[in-house]
C-alpha positions as CSV (number, residue, x, y, z in Angstrom):
1,M,65.1,-56.6,-1.9
2,E,62.9,-54.1,0.5
3,I,60.7,-51.9,-0.6
4,G,58.9,-48.5,0.8
5,V,55.6,-47.2,-0.1
6,C,53.9,-43.9,0.2
7,V,50.6,-42.3,-0.4
8,L,49.7,-39.4,-2.7
9,L,46.2,-37.7,-2.4
10,A,45.5,-35.1,-5.3
11,F,42.8,-32.8,-4.6
12,L,39.8,-32.6,-6.7
13,F,37.9,-29.6,-5.0
14,H,34.0,-30.0,-5.9
15,Q,32.5,-26.7,-5.4
16,V,29.0,-26.1,-4.2
17,A,27.9,-22.6,-3.4
18,H,25.7,-21.7,-0.4
19,V,24.1,-18.5,0.9
20,G,25.0,-18.0,4.2
21,G,27.7,-18.0,7.0
22,Q,28.3,-19.5,10.4
23,G,26.4,-19.0,13.3
24,D,25.8,-20.8,16.5
25,G,26.2,-24.1,16.6
26,G,23.7,-27.1,17.3
27,H,22.8,-28.8,20.8
28,E,25.2,-27.2,23.2
29,G,27.3,-30.3,24.1
30,C,26.6,-32.5,21.7
31,V,28.7,-33.0,18.6
32,P,26.9,-35.4,16.1
33,G,28.7,-38.5,15.2
34,F,30.9,-41.2,16.6
35,Q,31.9,-39.7,20.1
36,V,35.3,-42.0,19.9
37,K,36.7,-42.0,16.6
38,K,39.6,-44.8,16.7
39,Y,39.4,-48.1,18.3
40,Q,41.5,-51.3,18.7
41,V,41.1,-55.2,18.6
42,M,43.6,-57.5,19.6
43,Y,43.7,-60.6,17.0
44,R,44.0,-63.9,18.9
45,G,43.1,-66.2,16.5
46,P,39.9,-66.9,14.1
47,F,37.0,-64.5,14.7
48,Q,33.8,-66.3,15.4
49,K,30.3,-65.5,14.2
50,G,28.4,-63.4,16.6
51,Q,31.9,-62.6,18.7
52,R,31.5,-59.2,20.4
53,L,34.6,-57.8,19.5
54,L,33.7,-54.0,20.8
55,Q,30.9,-51.5,21.2
56,V,31.1,-48.1,19.4
57,E,30.0,-45.0,20.8
58,F,27.8,-43.2,18.1
59,D,25.1,-40.2,19.0
60,D,23.5,-38.1,16.4
61,C,22.2,-36.1,18.9
62,A,18.5,-36.8,18.0
63,G,17.9,-40.2,19.5
64,N,19.5,-42.3,17.3
65,E,16.4,-43.8,15.8
66,D,17.3,-44.1,12.0
67,V,21.1,-44.7,12.3
68,T,22.8,-47.6,9.8
69,F,26.1,-48.6,9.9
70,G,28.6,-50.0,7.2
71,V,32.1,-51.5,7.8
72,S,34.4,-51.5,5.3
73,D,35.0,-55.6,5.6
74,P,31.7,-57.1,4.6
75,G,32.3,-59.9,7.0
76,F,31.9,-57.7,9.8
77,H,28.8,-55.5,11.1
78,V,27.4,-53.5,14.0
79,D,24.3,-55.0,15.9
80,G,21.3,-53.2,17.6
81,D,23.5,-52.7,20.5
82,L,26.3,-51.0,18.7
83,N,28.5,-54.1,18.9
84,L,30.9,-55.0,16.2
85,V,30.7,-58.7,15.5
86,P,31.7,-61.1,12.6
87,L,28.8,-62.3,10.3
88,R,30.6,-65.6,9.8
89,D,33.4,-67.4,11.0
90,L,36.5,-65.9,9.5
91,P,40.2,-67.0,9.9
92,R,41.6,-63.2,9.9
93,S,40.4,-59.9,8.9
94,E,41.9,-56.6,7.3
95,P,44.2,-54.8,9.4
96,V,42.2,-51.8,9.5
97,L,38.4,-51.8,9.7
98,F,36.5,-48.6,8.8
99,I,33.0,-48.2,10.3
100,H,30.4,-45.3,8.7
101,G,27.3,-44.5,10.6
102,V,24.8,-42.3,9.2
103,S,21.3,-41.0,10.1
104,A,19.1,-37.8,9.2
105,H,21.4,-35.7,11.7
106,A,24.7,-37.3,11.4
107,D,27.4,-38.9,9.1
108,D,30.6,-39.8,10.4
109,L,33.3,-42.3,10.1
110,A,35.3,-44.3,13.0
111,Q,38.5,-46.6,12.6
112,V,39.2,-50.0,14.0
113,D,42.8,-51.4,14.2
114,I,43.2,-54.8,14.4
115,I,46.5,-55.5,16.5
116,G,48.5,-58.8,15.8
117,T,46.8,-60.0,12.6
118,R,49.2,-61.7,10.6
119,G,49.1,-62.3,6.7
120,R,46.1,-61.5,4.6
121,S,43.4,-63.5,2.4
122,P,43.7,-63.4,-1.2
123,H,40.9,-60.5,-1.1
124,A,42.3,-58.4,1.5
125,S,42.7,-54.7,1.5
126,L,46.0,-53.0,0.8
127,H,48.0,-52.1,4.1
128,V,50.3,-49.4,3.5
129,I,53.5,-49.8,5.7
130,G,56.5,-47.8,7.1
131,R,59.9,-47.4,5.2
132,G,61.8,-50.8,5.5
133,V,58.9,-53.1,5.7
134,K,58.3,-55.8,3.3
135,L,55.3,-55.3,0.7
136,P,52.8,-58.3,1.2
137,Y,50.8,-59.4,-1.4
138,R,48.2,-57.1,-3.2
139,S,44.9,-57.5,-4.7
140,K,43.4,-55.4,-7.8
141,R,41.1,-53.9,-5.0
142,S,43.6,-53.5,-2.0
143,L,43.1,-49.9,-2.1
144,L,40.2,-49.1,0.2
145,V,39.1,-45.5,-0.1
146,P,35.6,-45.1,1.5
147,N,33.7,-41.8,1.5
148,I,34.3,-39.7,4.6
149,S,32.0,-37.2,6.4
150,I,33.2,-34.4,8.6
151,S,31.0,-32.1,10.5
152,E,30.9,-28.1,10.1
153,N,32.3,-25.8,12.8
154,E,34.5,-28.6,14.7
155,R,36.5,-27.1,17.5
156,G,40.0,-28.0,17.8
157,P,42.8,-29.5,18.5
158,F,43.6,-29.7,14.9
159,P,45.1,-31.5,13.0
160,K,42.1,-33.9,13.6
161,F,41.9,-37.1,12.2
162,I,38.9,-38.1,9.8
163,G,39.7,-41.2,8.1
164,Q,42.2,-43.4,6.5
165,D,43.9,-42.9,3.6
166,P,44.2,-33.8,0.9
167,K,47.5,-29.6,1.4
168,G,45.9,-27.1,3.2
169,L,42.6,-28.2,4.7
170,F,43.5,-31.6,4.4
171,T,46.7,-33.7,5.1
172,I,47.9,-37.2,4.9
173,D,50.4,-39.2,6.8
174,M,52.5,-40.6,3.5
175,N,53.4,-43.8,5.5
176,S,50.3,-44.6,7.1
177,G,47.5,-42.9,4.9
178,A,46.2,-41.3,7.9
179,V,43.8,-38.3,6.4
180,S,43.2,-35.5,8.8
181,V,41.6,-32.0,8.9
182,S,43.6,-29.0,9.5
183,R,40.8,-26.4,10.4
184,S,37.0,-26.0,10.5
185,V,34.9,-26.2,7.6
186,D,31.6,-24.5,6.6
187,R,29.1,-26.3,4.8
188,E,27.3,-23.2,3.7
189,A,30.7,-22.2,1.7
190,R,31.2,-25.6,0.4
191,D,29.3,-28.8,1.3
192,S,31.8,-31.5,0.0
193,Y,35.4,-32.4,-1.1
194,Q,36.4,-34.5,-3.6
195,L,40.1,-35.9,-3.4
196,E,42.2,-38.3,-5.7
197,V,44.2,-40.8,-4.1
198,S,47.4,-42.6,-5.4
199,T,49.6,-45.2,-3.9
200,T,53.7,-44.9,-4.9
201,D,57.0,-46.5,-4.1
202,Y,59.5,-44.2,-3.0
203,S,60.7,-44.2,-6.3
204,G,57.5,-42.4,-7.3
205,N,56.4,-45.6,-9.4
206,L,52.7,-45.8,-9.2
207,I,51.6,-48.8,-7.6
208,E,47.6,-48.5,-7.3
209,G,45.3,-45.4,-7.8
210,P,44.6,-43.0,-8.6
211,Q,41.2,-43.3,-6.5
212,V,38.6,-40.7,-6.2
213,F,36.8,-40.5,-2.9
214,R,34.5,-37.8,-1.6
215,I,34.6,-36.2,1.6
216,N,30.8,-34.7,2.9
217,V,30.6,-32.0,5.2
218,I,27.9,-32.6,7.5
219,D,25.3,-29.8,8.2
220,Q,25.4,-28.3,11.6
221,N,22.4,-25.7,12.5
222,D,24.3,-22.5,12.5
223,N,22.6,-20.4,10.3
224,R,19.4,-18.6,11.8
225,P,15.9,-18.3,9.8
226,I,16.3,-14.5,8.3
227,F,13.4,-12.7,6.5
228,K,13.9,-10.4,3.5
229,E,12.5,-7.6,4.9
230,P,12.4,-6.0,8.5
231,R,8.9,-4.9,8.0
232,Y,6.1,-6.3,5.8
233,T,2.3,-4.7,5.3
234,G,-0.8,-5.8,4.3
235,E,-4.3,-5.2,4.5
236,V,-8.1,-6.6,5.0
237,L,-11.2,-5.5,4.3
238,E,-13.2,-4.7,7.6
239,G,-16.3,-7.4,8.0
240,S,-14.0,-9.9,5.9
241,P,-15.0,-13.8,7.0
242,T,-13.3,-15.5,9.4
243,G,-10.0,-17.5,7.8
244,T,-9.6,-14.4,5.2
245,T,-5.8,-14.6,4.4
246,V,-4.2,-11.4,4.5
247,M,-0.6,-12.1,3.5
248,T,1.9,-14.6,3.5
249,M,5.5,-14.8,5.8
250,T,8.5,-16.4,4.2
251,A,11.5,-16.4,5.9
252,F,15.2,-18.6,4.5
253,D,17.5,-20.8,6.2
254,A,20.8,-21.1,4.8
255,D,21.6,-24.5,6.6
256,D,21.0,-27.8,4.6
257,P,17.4,-28.0,3.3
258,N,17.3,-32.0,3.7
259,T,17.8,-31.7,7.3
260,D,15.5,-30.2,9.9
261,N,18.0,-27.4,10.2
262,A,16.0,-25.6,7.6
263,V,12.6,-26.6,8.3
264,L,10.6,-23.4,9.5
265,R,8.0,-23.2,11.8
266,Y,6.0,-19.7,11.9
267,N,4.2,-18.2,15.0
268,I,2.8,-15.0,16.1
269,V,4.5,-13.6,19.0
270,K,3.0,-10.5,19.9
271,Q,0.0,-8.5,18.7
272,S,-0.4,-5.0,19.3
273,P,-2.9,-3.6,20.3
274,D,-4.4,-6.6,21.8
275,K,-7.9,-5.0,21.7
276,P,-10.5,-6.4,20.9
277,S,-8.6,-9.9,21.2
278,P,-5.1,-10.7,21.5
279,N,-5.6,-13.1,19.1
280,M,-7.3,-11.5,16.1
281,F,-5.4,-13.1,13.6
282,Y,-3.5,-16.7,13.3
283,I,-0.7,-17.8,11.2
284,D,0.1,-21.3,9.7
285,A,3.0,-22.5,11.1
286,E,4.0,-24.4,8.0
287,R,3.1,-21.9,5.1
288,G,3.2,-18.6,7.2
289,D,-0.2,-17.8,5.9
290,I,-1.7,-14.7,8.2
291,V,-5.5,-15.3,8.4
292,T,-8.3,-13.6,10.2
293,V,-9.7,-15.1,13.5
294,I,-12.0,-12.4,15.0
295,A,-15.8,-12.8,13.7
296,P,-16.9,-10.3,10.5
297,T,-19.1,-8.4,12.9
298,L,-16.1,-7.8,15.5
299,L,-13.6,-6.4,12.2
300,D,-15.6,-3.2,12.2
301,R,-13.1,-0.2,11.4
302,E,-15.6,2.1,12.8
303,T,-15.4,0.6,16.3
304,L,-12.2,-0.9,16.6
305,P,-9.6,1.0,18.7
306,T,-7.3,1.5,15.9
307,T,-7.3,0.8,11.7
308,T,-3.7,-0.4,12.0
309,Y,-2.4,-3.5,14.0
310,E,1.1,-5.0,14.1
311,L,2.2,-8.4,14.8
312,E,5.7,-9.7,15.5
313,I,6.4,-12.9,13.7
314,M,8.8,-15.3,14.6
315,A,10.6,-18.1,12.5
316,K,12.1,-21.1,14.0
317,D,14.1,-23.8,12.7
318,M,14.7,-27.4,13.5
319,A,10.7,-27.7,12.6
320,G,10.0,-25.3,15.7
321,S,12.1,-27.3,18.4
322,E,12.7,-25.6,21.5
323,V,16.7,-25.8,20.5
324,G,16.1,-24.2,17.3
325,L,17.4,-20.8,16.3
326,T,15.0,-17.9,15.8
327,G,14.5,-15.2,13.2
328,T,11.6,-12.3,14.2
329,T,10.1,-9.7,11.8
330,T,7.2,-7.3,11.9
331,A,3.6,-7.3,10.0
332,T,1.8,-4.3,9.8
333,I,-2.1,-4.8,9.2
334,T,-4.3,-2.2,8.1
335,I,-8.0,-2.6,8.2
336,T,-9.5,-1.1,5.4
337,D,-12.8,0.7,5.0
338,K,-15.8,-0.8,3.0
339,N,-18.9,1.7,2.3
340,D,-21.0,0.0,5.4
341,H,-22.0,3.4,6.7
342,A,-24.7,5.5,4.8
343,P,-23.9,9.4,5.1
344,E,-26.8,11.4,7.2
345,F,-27.6,14.8,7.4
346,T,-27.1,16.6,10.6
347,H,-30.4,18.3,10.3
348,P,-33.8,17.2,8.8
349,L,-34.7,20.7,7.6
350,F,-32.3,23.7,6.2
351,E,-33.5,27.2,5.7
352,A,-32.2,29.4,3.0
353,H,-32.9,33.3,2.1
354,V,-32.3,34.4,-1.4
355,Y,-33.1,37.7,-3.1
356,E,-34.8,37.4,-6.3
357,G,-33.2,38.1,-9.4
358,S,-29.8,36.9,-7.9
359,T,-27.8,33.8,-8.1
360,G,-24.8,32.1,-6.1
361,V,-24.5,29.6,-2.5
362,V,-27.7,30.2,-0.6
363,V,-26.9,27.3,2.0
364,N,-24.3,24.7,3.1
365,L,-25.8,21.1,3.7
366,T,-23.9,19.1,6.2
367,V,-23.7,15.7,6.7
368,D,-22.0,12.9,8.7
369,D,-20.4,9.6,7.6
370,R,-18.6,7.2,9.7
371,D,-16.6,5.8,6.7
372,D,-13.0,6.7,6.0
373,P,-12.8,10.1,5.0
374,A,-11.4,11.2,1.6
375,T,-12.5,7.6,0.0
376,A,-15.3,7.0,-2.2
377,A,-17.4,5.2,0.5
378,W,-17.2,9.2,2.5
379,R,-17.6,11.3,-0.4
380,A,-21.1,12.4,-0.7
381,M,-23.3,13.1,-4.0
382,Y,-26.1,15.3,-3.4
383,S,-29.3,15.1,-5.7
384,I,-32.5,17.3,-5.8
385,I,-35.6,14.9,-5.5
386,S,-38.5,17.6,-5.9
387,G,-39.5,21.1,-5.6
388,D,-37.4,22.4,-8.6
389,P,-39.3,21.9,-11.5
390,T,-37.8,24.8,-13.6
391,Q,-34.1,23.5,-12.7
392,S,-33.2,26.6,-11.1
393,F,-30.7,25.2,-8.1
394,E,-27.9,22.9,-8.5
395,I,-25.5,21.3,-5.5
396,Q,-22.0,20.8,-6.0
397,T,-20.0,18.7,-3.1
398,N,-17.4,20.6,-1.6
399,P,-14.3,18.1,-1.5
400,D,-12.8,19.6,1.8
401,N,-15.4,18.9,4.1
402,N,-18.1,16.9,2.2
403,E,-20.8,19.6,2.4
404,G,-23.2,20.1,-0.4
405,M,-23.3,23.7,-1.6
406,L,-26.8,24.9,-2.9
407,S,-26.5,27.4,-5.2
408,V,-29.3,29.1,-7.7
409,V,-28.3,29.1,-11.2
410,K,-31.4,31.0,-12.7
411,P,-32.6,33.8,-10.9
412,L,-35.9,33.5,-9.2
413,N,-38.9,35.8,-9.1
414,Y,-40.7,36.7,-6.1
415,E,-43.8,37.7,-7.5
416,A,-44.1,34.1,-9.4
417,S,-42.8,32.3,-5.9
418,E,-42.1,33.4,-2.6
419,F,-41.4,30.3,-1.1
420,L,-40.1,26.9,-2.6
421,S,-39.6,23.4,-0.6
422,L,-36.9,21.4,-2.0
423,L,-36.2,17.9,-0.9
424,I,-32.3,16.7,-1.2
425,K,-30.7,13.2,-1.2
426,V,-27.5,12.5,-0.3
427,E,-25.5,9.2,-1.6
428,N,-21.9,7.9,-1.3
429,E,-20.0,7.5,-4.7
430,D,-19.1,3.7,-3.9
431,P,-22.6,1.9,-3.3
432,L,-23.5,0.4,-0.2
433,V,-22.7,-3.2,0.9
434,P,-25.8,-5.4,0.4
435,D,-27.3,-5.4,4.1
436,V,-26.8,-1.8,4.6
437,G,-29.3,0.9,2.9
438,Y,-30.1,4.7,2.8
439,G,-32.6,5.5,5.4
440,P,-34.7,8.6,6.1
441,S,-31.8,10.5,7.5
442,S,-30.4,10.3,3.9
443,T,-33.0,13.1,2.7
444,A,-33.4,16.3,3.9
445,T,-35.7,19.5,3.0
446,V,-34.5,22.9,2.5
447,H,-37.1,25.7,2.6
448,V,-36.1,28.8,0.5
449,R,-37.6,31.9,0.7
450,V,-37.2,34.2,-2.0
451,E,-37.1,38.1,-0.5
452,D,-38.7,40.8,-2.9
453,I,-36.7,43.5,-4.7
454,N,-38.2,46.6,-6.3
455,E,-37.3,45.8,-10.1
456,G,-37.6,48.5,-12.4
457,P,-40.2,49.1,-14.8
458,V,-40.1,47.3,-18.0
459,F,-41.2,48.9,-21.7
460,F,-43.1,47.4,-24.4
461,P,-42.5,46.9,-27.0
462,D,-38.6,47.6,-26.8
463,P,-37.4,49.3,-29.0
464,L,-40.3,51.6,-30.3
465,I,-40.3,52.4,-34.2
466,V,-42.4,55.2,-35.2
467,T,-42.6,57.2,-38.6
468,R,-42.9,61.1,-38.7
469,M,-42.7,63.3,-41.7
470,E,-39.9,66.3,-41.4
471,N,-40.8,69.7,-40.4
472,I,-44.0,68.8,-38.9
473,P,-45.5,71.6,-36.7
474,V,-43.6,71.7,-33.0
475,G,-45.7,70.0,-30.6
476,S,-47.0,67.2,-32.8
477,F,-47.9,63.8,-31.2
478,V,-44.9,61.5,-32.0
479,A,-45.6,58.5,-29.9
480,S,-46.9,57.0,-26.3
481,L,-44.8,55.0,-24.3
482,N,-46.0,51.9,-22.5
483,A,-44.0,50.8,-19.2
484,T,-45.3,48.6,-16.3
485,D,-44.0,47.7,-13.0
486,P,-43.2,43.9,-12.7
487,D,-43.7,44.6,-8.7
488,I,-47.4,43.6,-9.3
489,L,-47.8,43.1,-5.4
490,E,-46.8,46.9,-4.7
491,K,-48.6,49.6,-6.2
492,Q,-46.5,52.0,-7.7
493,S,-46.6,55.1,-9.7
494,I,-44.3,55.3,-13.2
495,R,-42.7,58.5,-14.3
496,Y,-41.2,59.0,-17.7
497,A,-38.0,61.3,-18.9
498,V,-35.7,61.8,-21.6
499,L,-32.5,60.4,-21.3
500,Q,-30.9,61.0,-24.7
501,D,-32.4,63.2,-27.5
502,P,-29.2,64.6,-29.0
503,A,-31.4,67.1,-31.5
504,G,-33.2,68.0,-28.9
505,W,-36.4,67.7,-30.9
506,L,-38.6,65.5,-28.4
507,S,-40.2,65.9,-25.1
508,V,-42.5,63.6,-23.0
509,N,-45.0,64.0,-20.2
510,P,-43.8,62.5,-17.0
511,V,-47.2,60.6,-16.1
512,R,-49.1,60.0,-19.3
513,G,-45.6,59.3,-21.5
514,T,-46.8,61.0,-24.5
515,V,-44.0,62.0,-26.9
516,N,-44.5,65.5,-28.8
517,T,-42.1,67.2,-31.0
518,S,-40.3,70.2,-29.4
519,A,-38.4,71.4,-32.3
520,S,-38.8,71.0,-36.1
521,L,-37.8,67.5,-37.7
522,D,-34.8,67.5,-40.2
523,R,-34.1,64.8,-42.3
524,E,-31.0,66.5,-43.3
525,S,-29.6,66.7,-40.0
526,P,-26.3,65.1,-38.9
527,Y,-27.9,63.5,-36.1
528,V,-30.0,61.4,-38.8
529,H,-28.4,58.1,-40.1
530,D,-30.2,56.3,-42.9
531,N,-33.6,58.4,-42.3
532,K,-33.4,57.1,-38.4
533,Y,-33.2,59.5,-35.3
534,T,-32.6,57.6,-32.4
535,A,-33.9,58.9,-28.7
536,V,-33.5,57.1,-25.3
537,F,-36.2,57.7,-22.7
538,I,-36.2,56.6,-19.2
539,A,-39.3,55.2,-16.8
540,T,-38.5,55.4,-13.2
541,D,-40.9,54.2,-10.1
542,N,-41.1,55.4,-6.6
543,A,-39.4,52.7,-4.5
544,T,-36.5,54.0,-2.3
545,H,-33.3,52.1,-2.9
546,S,-30.8,51.2,-5.5
547,Q,-28.3,48.6,-6.5
548,I,-24.9,48.6,-7.1
549,R,-23.4,45.9,-9.6
550,L,-19.9,44.7,-10.3
551,L,-19.5,45.3,-13.6
552,R,-15.9,43.7,-14.3
553,S,-13.7,41.6,-12.4
554,L,-11.6,43.8,-9.9
555,K,-8.7,42.5,-7.5
556,K,-9.4,42.1,-4.0
557,D,-9.4,45.6,-2.2
558,N,-11.6,48.3,-0.4
559,Y,-13.0,50.6,-3.1
560,Q,-14.6,54.5,-2.5
561,L,-17.2,55.0,-4.7
562,P,-18.8,58.4,-5.2
563,L,-22.7,58.6,-5.7
564,L,-24.4,61.3,-7.2
565,I,-28.3,61.0,-6.4
566,T,-30.6,63.5,-8.3
567,D,-34.7,63.8,-8.7
568,S,-36.6,64.4,-12.1
569,G,-38.3,67.3,-11.0
570,V,-37.7,70.7,-12.7
571,P,-35.2,71.9,-11.8
572,P,-34.0,68.6,-10.4
573,L,-32.3,68.5,-7.3
574,S,-29.2,66.0,-6.5
575,N,-27.0,65.1,-3.4
576,N,-23.2,63.6,-3.3
577,T,-22.5,60.6,-1.2
578,E,-19.7,58.0,-0.6
579,V,-20.1,54.4,-0.8
580,K,-17.2,51.9,0.5
581,V,-17.3,48.7,-1.3
582,Q,-15.3,45.7,-0.4
583,V,-14.1,43.2,-3.2
584,C,-13.5,39.6,-1.8
585,I,-12.2,36.5,-3.6
586,C,-14.6,33.6,-3.0
587,N,-12.6,30.0,-3.0
588,K,-14.4,26.8,-2.7
589,N,-17.0,28.3,-0.7
590,R,-14.9,30.6,1.6
591,M,-14.6,34.4,1.5
592,H,-11.0,35.6,1.4
593,C,-11.2,39.7,1.7
594,S,-8.7,42.4,2.9
595,S,-8.1,43.4,6.8
596,A,-10.0,46.3,6.4
597,H,-13.8,46.2,7.5
598,S,-16.3,44.7,4.8
599,H,-19.1,47.4,3.6
600,R,-21.9,46.3,1.8
601,A,-24.2,48.6,0.2
602,R,-27.5,47.8,-2.1
603,F,-28.6,50.9,-4.2
604,L,-31.5,49.8,-6.0
605,V,-32.2,52.1,-9.0
606,P,-35.4,50.5,-10.5
607,L,-35.6,52.1,-13.9
608,A,-36.3,51.2,-17.7
609,T,-34.6,52.8,-20.6
610,L,-36.3,52.6,-23.9
611,L,-35.0,52.9,-27.3
612,L,-37.3,55.0,-29.6
613,T,-36.0,55.1,-33.3
614,L,-37.9,57.8,-35.2
615,L,-37.9,57.2,-39.1
616,C,-37.7,60.5,-41.0
617,L,-39.7,60.6,-44.4
């Protein structure tokens, strides 16, 4: 009875997910593995130990330094010259041998057909024969299913034979058991396949199996290194020691991490600008750490041509070899500022003029600072060291230009001191670095000259309270007024006058200041409240000008003020005039006025008023 057999393969797909896709191939013109996949040997009797049967062709495209070979029949091996030789005297062999070659760069299988062998040993592997051929004796281990490795991205033609003994991607000859791959595979999509092989007769009866074997996809260098970002930013403090780490670059390669295809090396391709040195930075080839190379004294933000440097960084796989694939990115490094420059006054001496009795900004103090503007290493803080015992001054910093605005906060008195000398110091918000200190240029002197103004007389006491009986005779003495002029450095005369006398009861001597009754005092008068009658007197000196003051806030505009000037003569003489006044807005020490021409007028009326309360009994 003649029996036919067939080989059935059931696919067990073992999915291994990878990131990445196909890219460039490996070494151009070289496919790792056996360069010839199938060999034939004629059988002419027993095999002798050490007999050279054939020489295989195997190239892992990396020098074949660590290649090892395995043969499906343990009676054979591949020697150092790639010769297939028996390990001992053998009367016969399997009709088909498989040679498995493996290195760090390749994993491949070759087939050797033994032509003319007859019979088989009790431990021989299964030889699958075609229809109508008698099935010889089989052993329990006759189904030989070795692991198979195929290279990704292989070129056609397809189908391509991959081994002896899977629908779609893999096919098998049901009579011979030859397995072929029908198209190229991608290791980054799937790195291995598991197939289940069974042998049946043509009636479907299971003869042997199922047996599981694995097909490994050998990695090719078809993925370039990829940086996560197209541009990276980092910063380093000026004056940092050589070897200071700035940032770390990291790239990824989707190829097999266990091969050189994914072993990366980093390199700085270009530095821009290339001054003061084209090699201001160094990158660790393996770790990707960017560190400073330039000396700390040269890493000076204020003397460098720029504070920002751009580095073109390249990552190369194959451990940086010439045939490796590359990926690039840009690293932007900013040299940050530290407080290594003290602020310095632009002038050692500043002068200011201020009218006594006035307040406000009197002078702006200017400084230079070479540190980065708008930082705490640049912003100035001013302080008065000496010359202000009454704390009449204060200094505020203008945030826009770093100037110190010296202001009078307590009115000055010309008669007390017409000249003041202030010693001013300037510092930064941040402390200076240890090797830098504040020098003489960080202090300045401000000479303040107080301008005299004609101040009005002052009554003492004020108010003046006197007691008199009602109905005393007209012309009776009531009180004596006492007013003094603060302008002690000028000789001035004071004249007195009645400003308010509701009932018309009083008169005052304009020179001596004596007050007398000019009418009868009446306790029951409606001008008397709680037995008190109030009159107001005025004292004036002889200066020659007056001052207009703003009594409440006004909007920015131009104003016309009618002014009436009278004297104290009898009868009084008067004159009318018009004063043009412009109200401006001050913002951060800057004056904003309307478009019309600014007018300034100072009319000082040095006078004093006295409230006299007369108690009527």
